[in-house]
N, CA, C and O atoms as CSV, one atom per row, in Angstrom:
chain,resi,resn,atom,element,x,y,z
A,1,UNK,N,N,4.627,-18.640,1.852
A,1,UNK,CA,C,4.283,-17.331,1.335
A,1,UNK,C,C,2.901,-17.415,0.675
A,1,UNK,O,O,2.589,-18.384,-0.018
A,2,UNK,N,N,2.103,-16.411,0.896
A,2,UNK,CA,C,0.745,-16.365,0.359
A,2,UNK,C,C,0.759,-16.124,-1.155
A,2,UNK,O,O,1.701,-15.540,-1.691
A,3,UNK,N,N,-0.301,-16.582,-1.836
A,3,UNK,CA,C,-0.438,-16.355,-3.279
A,3,UNK,C,C,-0.531,-14.860,-3.587
A,3,UNK,O,O,-0.033,-14.382,-4.606
A,4,UNK,N,N,-1.183,-14.140,-2.677
A,4,UNK,CA,C,-1.329,-12.694,-2.823
A,4,UNK,C,C,-0.580,-12.007,-1.687
A,4,UNK,O,O,-0.802,-12.318,-0.517
A,5,UNK,N,N,0.307,-11.073,-2.030
A,5,UNK,CA,C,1.044,-10.342,-0.998
A,5,UNK,C,C,0.123,-9.383,-0.265
A,5,UNK,O,O,0.231,-9.226,0.951
A,6,UNK,N,N,-0.785,-8.738,-0.996
A,6,UNK,CA,C,-1.737,-7.798,-0.389
A,6,UNK,C,C,-3.133,-8.142,-0.895
A,6,UNK,O,O,-3.351,-8.319,-2.093
A,7,UNK,N,N,-4.080,-8.233,0.052
A,7,UNK,CA,C,-5.484,-8.466,-0.289
A,7,UNK,C,C,-6.329,-7.428,0.433
A,7,UNK,O,O,-6.247,-7.285,1.653
A,8,UNK,N,N,-7.126,-6.720,-0.314
A,8,UNK,CA,C,-8.010,-5.688,0.235
A,8,UNK,C,C,-9.443,-6.148,-0.024
A,8,UNK,O,O,-9.818,-6.431,-1.162
A,9,UNK,N,N,-10.241,-6.219,1.047
A,9,UNK,CA,C,-11.609,-6.719,0.942
A,9,UNK,C,C,-12.612,-5.666,1.393
A,9,UNK,O,O,-12.616,-5.271,2.559
A,10,UNK,N,N,-13.456,-5.213,0.483
A,10,UNK,CA,C,-14.576,-4.325,0.795
A,10,UNK,C,C,-14.141,-3.126,1.656
A,10,UNK,O,O,-14.812,-2.766,2.623
A,11,UNK,N,N,-13.011,-2.523,1.284
A,11,UNK,CA,C,-12.427,-1.431,2.072
A,11,UNK,C,C,-13.229,-0.139,1.927
A,11,UNK,O,O,-13.509,0.324,0.821
A,12,UNK,N,N,-13.588,0.426,3.079
A,12,UNK,CA,C,-14.272,1.717,3.136
A,12,UNK,C,C,-13.472,2.610,4.074
A,12,UNK,O,O,-13.109,2.200,5.177
A,13,UNK,N,N,-13.202,3.832,3.630
A,13,UNK,CA,C,-12.566,4.833,4.484
A,13,UNK,C,C,-13.325,6.132,4.311
A,13,UNK,O,O,-13.437,6.669,3.209
A,14,UNK,N,N,-13.845,6.629,5.430
A,14,UNK,CA,C,-14.597,7.888,5.420
A,14,UNK,C,C,-13.893,8.901,6.304
A,14,UNK,O,O,-13.321,8.558,7.338
A,15,UNK,N,N,-13.945,10.149,5.880
A,15,UNK,CA,C,-13.504,11.287,6.671
A,15,UNK,C,C,-14.730,12.170,6.827
A,15,UNK,O,O,-15.071,12.928,5.919
A,16,UNK,N,N,-15.389,12.077,7.967
A,16,UNK,CA,C,-16.678,12.746,8.193
A,16,UNK,C,C,-17.640,12.328,7.089
A,16,UNK,O,O,-18.011,11.156,7.021
A,17,UNK,N,N,-18.053,13.240,6.233
A,17,UNK,CA,C,-19.007,12.912,5.168
A,17,UNK,C,C,-18.331,12.523,3.848
A,17,UNK,O,O,-19.006,12.111,2.905
A,18,UNK,N,N,-17.010,12.652,3.779
A,18,UNK,CA,C,-16.284,12.343,2.548
A,18,UNK,C,C,-15.896,10.868,2.516
A,18,UNK,O,O,-15.283,10.362,3.455
A,19,UNK,N,N,-16.252,10.187,1.442
A,19,UNK,CA,C,-15.892,8.777,1.266
A,19,UNK,C,C,-14.641,8.722,0.388
A,19,UNK,O,O,-14.696,9.023,-0.805
A,20,UNK,N,N,-13.511,8.333,0.990
A,20,UNK,CA,C,-12.248,8.257,0.252
A,20,UNK,C,C,-12.083,6.905,-0.440
A,20,UNK,O,O,-11.545,6.834,-1.545
A,21,UNK,N,N,-12.542,5.839,0.203
A,21,UNK,CA,C,-12.545,4.498,-0.383
A,21,UNK,C,C,-13.961,3.962,-0.275
A,21,UNK,O,O,-14.545,3.953,0.809
A,22,UNK,N,N,-14.511,3.517,-1.387
A,22,UNK,CA,C,-15.910,3.089,-1.417
A,22,UNK,C,C,-16.000,1.614,-1.813
A,22,UNK,O,O,-16.178,1.287,-2.987
A,23,UNK,N,N,-15.875,0.735,-0.829
A,23,UNK,CA,C,-15.998,-0.718,-1.029
A,23,UNK,C,C,-14.992,-1.242,-2.059
A,23,UNK,O,O,-15.366,-1.882,-3.042
A,24,UNK,N,N,-13.715,-0.958,-1.813
A,24,UNK,CA,C,-12.629,-1.380,-2.707
A,24,UNK,C,C,-12.221,-2.817,-2.382
A,24,UNK,O,O,-11.979,-3.155,-1.223
A,25,UNK,N,N,-12.150,-3.645,-3.400
A,25,UNK,CA,C,-11.622,-5.001,-3.271
A,25,UNK,C,C,-10.582,-5.187,-4.365
A,25,UNK,O,O,-10.871,-4.996,-5.546
A,26,UNK,N,N,-9.363,-5.563,-3.962
A,26,UNK,CA,C,-8.274,-5.741,-4.928
A,26,UNK,C,C,-7.247,-6.690,-4.320
A,26,UNK,O,O,-7.089,-6.752,-3.101
A,27,UNK,N,N,-6.548,-7.428,-5.185
A,27,UNK,CA,C,-5.477,-8.326,-4.745
A,27,UNK,C,C,-4.219,-8.032,-5.553
A,27,UNK,O,O,-4.278,-7.755,-6.751
A,28,UNK,N,N,-3.080,-8.101,-4.867
A,28,UNK,CA,C,-1.782,-7.895,-5.509
A,28,UNK,C,C,-0.992,-9.194,-5.380
A,28,UNK,O,O,-0.686,-9.631,-4.270
A,29,UNK,N,N,-0.663,-9.810,-6.510
A,29,UNK,CA,C,0.024,-11.096,-6.509
A,29,UNK,C,C,1.437,-10.980,-5.945
A,29,UNK,O,O,2.132,-9.987,-6.160
A,30,UNK,N,N,1.840,-12.015,-5.223
A,30,UNK,CA,C,3.189,-12.108,-4.681
A,30,UNK,C,C,4.196,-12.185,-5.829
A,30,UNK,O,O,3.962,-12.869,-6.825
A,31,UNK,N,N,5.315,-11.480,-5.679
A,31,UNK,CA,C,6.390,-11.541,-6.658
A,31,UNK,C,C,6.197,-10.679,-7.892
A,31,UNK,O,O,6.975,-10.772,-8.841
A,32,UNK,N,N,5.179,-9.848,-7.890
A,32,UNK,CA,C,4.907,-8.973,-9.030
A,32,UNK,C,C,5.024,-7.519,-8.586
A,32,UNK,O,O,4.887,-7.219,-7.400
A,33,UNK,N,N,5.271,-6.631,-9.516
A,33,UNK,CA,C,5.295,-5.197,-9.232
A,33,UNK,C,C,3.970,-4.625,-9.707
A,33,UNK,O,O,3.546,-4.880,-10.834
A,34,UNK,N,N,3.315,-3.852,-8.846
A,34,UNK,CA,C,1.997,-3.303,-9.150
A,34,UNK,C,C,2.010,-1.790,-8.998
A,34,UNK,O,O,2.816,-1.237,-8.249
A,35,UNK,N,N,1.131,-1.140,-9.699
A,35,UNK,CA,C,0.935,0.298,-9.551
A,35,UNK,C,C,-0.547,0.602,-9.568
A,35,UNK,O,O,-1.339,-0.149,-10.137
A,36,UNK,N,N,-0.916,1.697,-8.947
A,36,UNK,CA,C,-2.310,2.143,-8.962
A,36,UNK,C,C,-2.330,3.523,-9.592
A,36,UNK,O,O,-1.592,4.418,-9.181
A,37,UNK,N,N,-3.178,3.686,-10.590
A,37,UNK,CA,C,-3.275,4.938,-11.323
A,37,UNK,C,C,-4.690,5.467,-11.182
A,37,UNK,O,O,-5.657,4.709,-11.256
A,38,UNK,N,N,-4.807,6.771,-10.979
A,38,UNK,CA,C,-6.135,7.375,-10.897
A,38,UNK,C,C,-6.024,8.882,-10.781
A,38,UNK,O,O,-4.937,9.435,-10.615
A,39,UNK,N,N,-7.159,9.525,-10.871
A,39,UNK,CA,C,-7.218,10.983,-10.763
A,39,UNK,C,C,-6.861,11.438,-9.351
A,39,UNK,O,O,-6.922,10.660,-8.399
A,40,UNK,N,N,-6.487,12.709,-9.234
A,40,UNK,CA,C,-6.268,13.299,-7.916
A,40,UNK,C,C,-7.538,13.162,-7.097
A,40,UNK,O,O,-8.639,13.401,-7.594
A,41,UNK,N,N,-7.377,12.777,-5.840
A,41,UNK,CA,C,-8.525,12.668,-4.950
A,41,UNK,C,C,-9.316,11.381,-5.089
A,41,UNK,O,O,-10.389,11.249,-4.502
A,42,UNK,N,N,-8.792,10.417,-5.869
A,42,UNK,CA,C,-9.543,9.173,-6.081
A,42,UNK,C,C,-9.317,8.129,-4.996
A,42,UNK,O,O,-9.981,7.092,-4.993
A,43,UNK,N,N,-8.381,8.386,-4.067
A,43,UNK,CA,C,-8.178,7.473,-2.941
A,43,UNK,C,C,-6.921,6.626,-3.001
A,43,UNK,O,O,-6.731,5.751,-2.157
A,44,UNK,N,N,-6.053,6.867,-3.984
A,44,UNK,CA,C,-4.835,6.062,-4.119
A,44,UNK,C,C,-3.955,6.151,-2.880
A,44,UNK,O,O,-3.548,5.125,-2.335
A,45,UNK,N,N,-3.661,7.352,-2.435
A,45,UNK,CA,C,-2.791,7.536,-1.277
A,45,UNK,C,C,-3.448,7.003,-0.016
A,45,UNK,O,O,-2.776,6.403,0.823
A,46,UNK,N,N,-4.739,7.211,0.132
A,46,UNK,CA,C,-5.463,6.681,1.297
A,46,UNK,C,C,-5.358,5.158,1.314
A,46,UNK,O,O,-5.121,4.567,2.368
A,47,UNK,N,N,-5.531,4.520,0.163
A,47,UNK,CA,C,-5.417,3.065,0.085
A,47,UNK,C,C,-4.027,2.609,0.512
A,47,UNK,O,O,-3.903,1.684,1.315
A,48,UNK,N,N,-2.982,3.244,-0.011
A,48,UNK,CA,C,-1.621,2.877,0.375
A,48,UNK,C,C,-1.385,3.083,1.866
A,48,UNK,O,O,-0.756,2.246,2.513
A,49,UNK,N,N,-1.875,4.177,2.413
A,49,UNK,CA,C,-1.691,4.427,3.849
A,49,UNK,C,C,-2.399,3.373,4.687
A,49,UNK,O,O,-1.900,2.986,5.744
A,50,UNK,N,N,-3.543,2.908,4.233
A,50,UNK,CA,C,-4.252,1.833,4.939
A,50,UNK,C,C,-3.489,0.516,4.816
A,50,UNK,O,O,-3.375,-0.222,5.794
A,51,UNK,N,N,-2.968,0.211,3.630
A,51,UNK,CA,C,-2.187,-1.014,3.429
A,51,UNK,C,C,-0.952,-1.017,4.320
A,51,UNK,O,O,-0.578,-2.060,4.856
A,52,UNK,N,N,-0.320,0.132,4.481
A,52,UNK,CA,C,0.900,0.242,5.287
A,52,UNK,C,C,0.631,0.281,6.785
A,52,UNK,O,O,1.562,0.174,7.583
A,53,UNK,N,N,-0.625,0.434,7.176
A,53,UNK,CA,C,-0.952,0.507,8.595
A,53,UNK,C,C,-0.836,1.898,9.172
A,53,UNK,O,O,-0.892,2.063,10.391
A,54,UNK,N,N,-0.676,2.905,8.328
A,54,UNK,CA,C,-0.596,4.290,8.799
A,54,UNK,C,C,-1.979,4.851,9.110
A,54,UNK,O,O,-2.104,5.831,9.845
A,55,UNK,N,N,-3.016,4.231,8.551
A,55,UNK,CA,C,-4.381,4.729,8.681
A,55,UNK,C,C,-5.301,3.510,8.771
A,55,UNK,O,O,-5.064,2.507,8.098
A,56,UNK,N,N,-6.343,3.589,9.594
A,56,UNK,CA,C,-7.290,2.481,9.732
A,56,UNK,C,C,-8.491,2.668,8.816
A,56,UNK,O,O,-8.942,3.789,8.577
A,57,UNK,N,N,-8.999,1.549,8.308
A,57,UNK,CA,C,-10.218,1.577,7.506
A,57,UNK,C,C,-11.422,1.870,8.388
A,57,UNK,O,O,-11.406,1.573,9.583
A,58,UNK,N,N,-12.456,2.445,7.811
A,58,UNK,CA,C,-13.737,2.590,8.493
A,58,UNK,C,C,-14.395,1.220,8.581
A,58,UNK,O,O,-14.963,0.864,9.614
A,59,UNK,N,N,-14.318,0.451,7.496
A,59,UNK,CA,C,-14.784,-0.938,7.491
A,59,UNK,C,C,-14.049,-1.690,6.393
A,59,UNK,O,O,-13.410,-1.084,5.533
A,60,UNK,N,N,-14.143,-3.015,6.431
A,60,UNK,CA,C,-13.425,-3.851,5.490
A,60,UNK,C,C,-12.167,-4.396,6.133
A,60,UNK,O,O,-11.945,-4.211,7.329
A,61,UNK,N,N,-11.338,-5.070,5.341
A,61,UNK,CA,C,-10.114,-5.650,5.894
A,61,UNK,C,C,-9.006,-5.670,4.848
A,61,UNK,O,O,-9.251,-5.643,3.642
A,62,UNK,N,N,-7.769,-5.720,5.361
A,62,UNK,CA,C,-6.583,-5.793,4.509
A,62,UNK,C,C,-5.650,-6.838,5.098
A,62,UNK,O,O,-5.383,-6.838,6.300
A,63,UNK,N,N,-5.157,-7.730,4.244
A,63,UNK,CA,C,-4.157,-8.718,4.639
A,63,UNK,C,C,-2.876,-8.439,3.866
A,63,UNK,O,O,-2.912,-8.163,2.667
A,64,UNK,N,N,-1.745,-8.514,4.561
A,64,UNK,CA,C,-0.434,-8.428,3.926
A,64,UNK,C,C,0.278,-9.734,4.239
A,64,UNK,O,O,0.514,-10.055,5.404
A,65,UNK,N,N,0.618,-10.484,3.202
A,65,UNK,CA,C,1.226,-11.811,3.337
A,65,UNK,C,C,0.374,-12.716,4.233
A,65,UNK,O,O,0.899,-13.485,5.038
A,66,UNK,N,N,-0.944,-12.607,4.077
A,66,UNK,CA,C,-1.874,-13.461,4.805
A,66,UNK,C,C,-2.183,-13.031,6.222
A,66,UNK,O,O,-2.947,-13.699,6.918
A,67,UNK,N,N,-1.595,-11.915,6.667
A,67,UNK,CA,C,-1.815,-11.438,8.044
A,67,UNK,C,C,-2.517,-10.087,8.030
A,67,UNK,O,O,-2.272,-9.269,7.143
A,68,UNK,N,N,-3.388,-9.848,9.006
A,68,UNK,CA,C,-4.074,-8.547,9.075
A,68,UNK,C,C,-3.077,-7.403,9.231
A,68,UNK,O,O,-2.066,-7.538,9.921
A,69,UNK,N,N,-3.368,-6.288,8.592
A,69,UNK,CA,C,-2.528,-5.093,8.687
A,69,UNK,C,C,-2.573,-4.556,10.111
A,69,UNK,O,O,-3.612,-4.571,10.771
A,70,UNK,N,N,-1.414,-4.082,10.568
A,70,UNK,CA,C,-1.302,-3.471,11.894
A,70,UNK,C,C,-0.282,-2.343,11.800
A,70,UNK,O,O,0.459,-2.268,10.820
A,71,UNK,N,N,-0.230,-1.464,12.801
A,71,UNK,CA,C,0.819,-0.440,12.772
A,71,UNK,C,C,2.187,-1.117,12.648
A,71,UNK,O,O,2.451,-2.109,13.328
A,72,UNK,N,N,3.035,-0.600,11.806
A,72,UNK,CA,C,4.352,-1.180,11.586
A,72,UNK,C,C,4.426,-2.072,10.356
A,72,UNK,O,O,5.513,-2.508,9.976
A,73,UNK,N,N,3.294,-2.350,9.732
A,73,UNK,CA,C,3.283,-3.182,8.525
A,73,UNK,C,C,4.162,-2.577,7.439
A,73,UNK,O,O,4.739,-3.310,6.635
A,74,UNK,N,N,4.271,-1.267,7.403
A,74,UNK,CA,C,5.065,-0.583,6.369
A,74,UNK,C,C,6.514,-1.050,6.363
A,74,UNK,O,O,7.169,-0.999,5.322
A,75,UNK,N,N,7.027,-1.504,7.500
A,75,UNK,CA,C,8.412,-1.964,7.559
A,75,UNK,C,C,8.604,-3.289,6.835
A,75,UNK,O,O,9.736,-3.692,6.568
A,76,UNK,N,N,7.498,-3.975,6.513
A,76,UNK,CA,C,7.577,-5.282,5.871
A,76,UNK,C,C,7.380,-5.217,4.356
A,76,UNK,O,O,7.593,-6.216,3.668
A,77,UNK,N,N,6.978,-4.067,3.827
A,77,UNK,CA,C,6.693,-3.953,2.398
A,77,UNK,C,C,7.354,-2.702,1.836
A,77,UNK,O,O,7.730,-1.804,2.589
A,78,UNK,N,N,7.496,-2.642,0.520
A,78,UNK,CA,C,8.051,-1.461,-0.137
A,78,UNK,C,C,6.965,-0.713,-0.879
A,78,UNK,O,O,6.293,-1.277,-1.743
A,79,UNK,N,N,6.791,0.553,-0.544
A,79,UNK,CA,C,5.764,1.379,-1.171
A,79,UNK,C,C,6.346,2.757,-1.435
A,79,UNK,O,O,7.030,3.315,-0.577
A,80,UNK,N,N,6.084,3.308,-2.607
A,80,UNK,CA,C,6.447,4.694,-2.891
A,80,UNK,C,C,5.144,5.466,-3.001
A,80,UNK,O,O,4.313,5.170,-3.859
A,81,UNK,N,N,4.962,6.465,-2.126
A,81,UNK,CA,C,3.731,7.243,-2.086
A,81,UNK,C,C,4.041,8.704,-2.372
A,81,UNK,O,O,4.994,9.256,-1.823
A,82,UNK,N,N,3.248,9.328,-3.221
A,82,UNK,CA,C,3.329,10.750,-3.568
A,82,UNK,C,C,4.685,11.129,-4.117
A,82,UNK,O,O,5.132,10.541,-5.101
A,83,UNK,N,N,5.350,12.094,-3.513
A,83,UNK,CA,C,6.608,12.628,-4.030
A,83,UNK,C,C,7.773,11.730,-3.635
A,83,UNK,O,O,8.304,11.870,-2.533
A,84,UNK,N,N,8.181,10.813,-4.503
A,84,UNK,CA,C,9.273,9.919,-4.133
A,84,UNK,C,C,10.619,10.620,-4.217
A,84,UNK,O,O,10.835,11.468,-5.084
A,85,UNK,N,N,11.511,10.267,-3.325
A,85,UNK,CA,C,12.885,10.725,-3.420
A,85,UNK,C,C,13.685,9.578,-4.015
A,85,UNK,O,O,14.288,8.799,-3.276
A,86,UNK,N,N,13.699,9.459,-5.336
A,86,UNK,CA,C,14.357,8.326,-5.958
A,86,UNK,C,C,15.398,8.793,-6.960
A,86,UNK,O,O,15.434,9.955,-7.365
A,87,UNK,N,N,16.228,7.860,-7.338
A,87,UNK,CA,C,17.280,8.127,-8.311
A,87,UNK,C,C,16.725,7.794,-9.690
A,87,UNK,O,O,16.390,6.642,-9.966
A,88,UNK,N,N,16.629,8.796,-10.554
A,88,UNK,CA,C,15.994,8.645,-11.854
A,88,UNK,C,C,16.642,7.630,-12.777
A,88,UNK,O,O,15.973,7.083,-13.653
A,89,UNK,N,N,17.933,7.367,-12.600
A,89,UNK,CA,C,18.621,6.419,-13.482
A,89,UNK,C,C,18.412,4.967,-13.062
A,89,UNK,O,O,18.812,4.051,-13.781
A,90,UNK,N,N,17.782,4.747,-11.891
A,90,UNK,CA,C,17.511,3.388,-11.412
A,90,UNK,C,C,16.050,3.037,-11.633
A,90,UNK,O,O,15.185,3.913,-11.653
A,91,UNK,N,N,15.783,1.753,-11.798
A,91,UNK,CA,C,14.392,1.296,-11.916
A,91,UNK,C,C,13.703,1.440,-10.557
A,91,UNK,O,O,14.360,1.644,-9.536
A,92,UNK,N,N,12.380,1.332,-10.559
A,92,UNK,CA,C,11.631,1.373,-9.301
A,92,UNK,C,C,12.099,0.288,-8.350
A,92,UNK,O,O,12.266,0.527,-7.154
A,93,UNK,N,N,12.313,-0.917,-8.891
A,93,UNK,CA,C,12.768,-2.044,-8.077
A,93,UNK,C,C,14.133,-1.745,-7.449
A,93,UNK,O,O,14.334,-1.982,-6.258
A,94,UNK,N,N,15.075,-1.223,-8.255
A,94,UNK,CA,C,16.413,-0.933,-7.724
A,94,UNK,C,C,16.367,0.196,-6.696
A,94,UNK,O,O,17.134,0.177,-5.734
A,95,UNK,N,N,15.480,1.182,-6.882
A,95,UNK,CA,C,15.314,2.232,-5.882
A,95,UNK,C,C,14.831,1.638,-4.561
A,95,UNK,O,O,15.332,2.005,-3.498
A,96,UNK,N,N,13.859,0.720,-4.621
A,96,UNK,CA,C,13.359,0.083,-3.396
A,96,UNK,C,C,14.431,-0.767,-2.733
A,96,UNK,O,O,14.551,-0.761,-1.507
A,97,UNK,N,N,15.216,-1.502,-3.525
A,97,UNK,CA,C,16.309,-2.313,-2.967
A,97,UNK,C,C,17.334,-1.419,-2.271
A,97,UNK,O,O,17.819,-1.755,-1.190
A,98,UNK,N,N,17.662,-0.290,-2.881
A,98,UNK,CA,C,18.607,0.643,-2.284
A,98,UNK,C,C,18.071,1.167,-0.959
A,98,UNK,O,O,18.792,1.183,0.039
A,99,UNK,N,N,16.824,1.592,-0.941
A,99,UNK,CA,C,16.213,2.091,0.290
A,99,UNK,C,C,16.206,1.012,1.367
A,99,UNK,O,O,16.501,1.290,2.529
A,100,UNK,N,N,15.870,-0.216,0.986
A,100,UNK,CA,C,15.845,-1.320,1.952
A,100,UNK,C,C,17.232,-1.564,2.533
A,100,UNK,O,O,17.361,-1.816,3.731
A,101,UNK,N,N,18.271,-1.493,1.704
A,101,UNK,CA,C,19.628,-1.729,2.204
A,101,UNK,C,C,20.079,-0.618,3.142
A,101,UNK,O,O,20.834,-0.868,4.081
A,102,UNK,N,N,19.627,0.595,2.898
A,102,UNK,CA,C,19.974,1.725,3.766
A,102,UNK,C,C,19.296,1.591,5.118
A,102,UNK,O,O,19.885,1.927,6.145
A,103,UNK,N,N,18.058,1.100,5.127
A,103,UNK,CA,C,17.280,1.031,6.361
A,103,UNK,C,C,17.529,-0.226,7.178
A,103,UNK,O,O,17.040,-0.328,8.303
A,104,UNK,N,N,18.271,-1.180,6.646
A,104,UNK,CA,C,18.546,-2.412,7.407
A,104,UNK,C,C,19.310,-2.070,8.669
A,104,UNK,O,O,20.192,-1.211,8.682
A,105,UNK,N,N,18.944,-2.767,9.722
A,105,UNK,CA,C,19.599,-2.506,11.019
A,105,UNK,C,C,20.449,-3.677,11.422
A,105,UNK,O,O,21.078,-3.648,12.480
């Protein structure tokens, strides 16, 4: 297992003339719970979508568990984006565990 579960290097995402991610570099340690906080429109959701493989970067790179992100990466990690459908009496971790157990095939 890699020291960092997610590594983002010099990530840029543009939508025409709008820059959603401007040379973002960040690492998320394995075995830790992380959150990203910022103003509306600051690129948080775009970053998560790129990490999950739902959206491609304009430039830069992302590794998940030491491997380049590809479509389907979201099935290997737990992410809550925007309006979560979670149980308020459970912790974030327990909500993710519950979702993972429901989706197991």
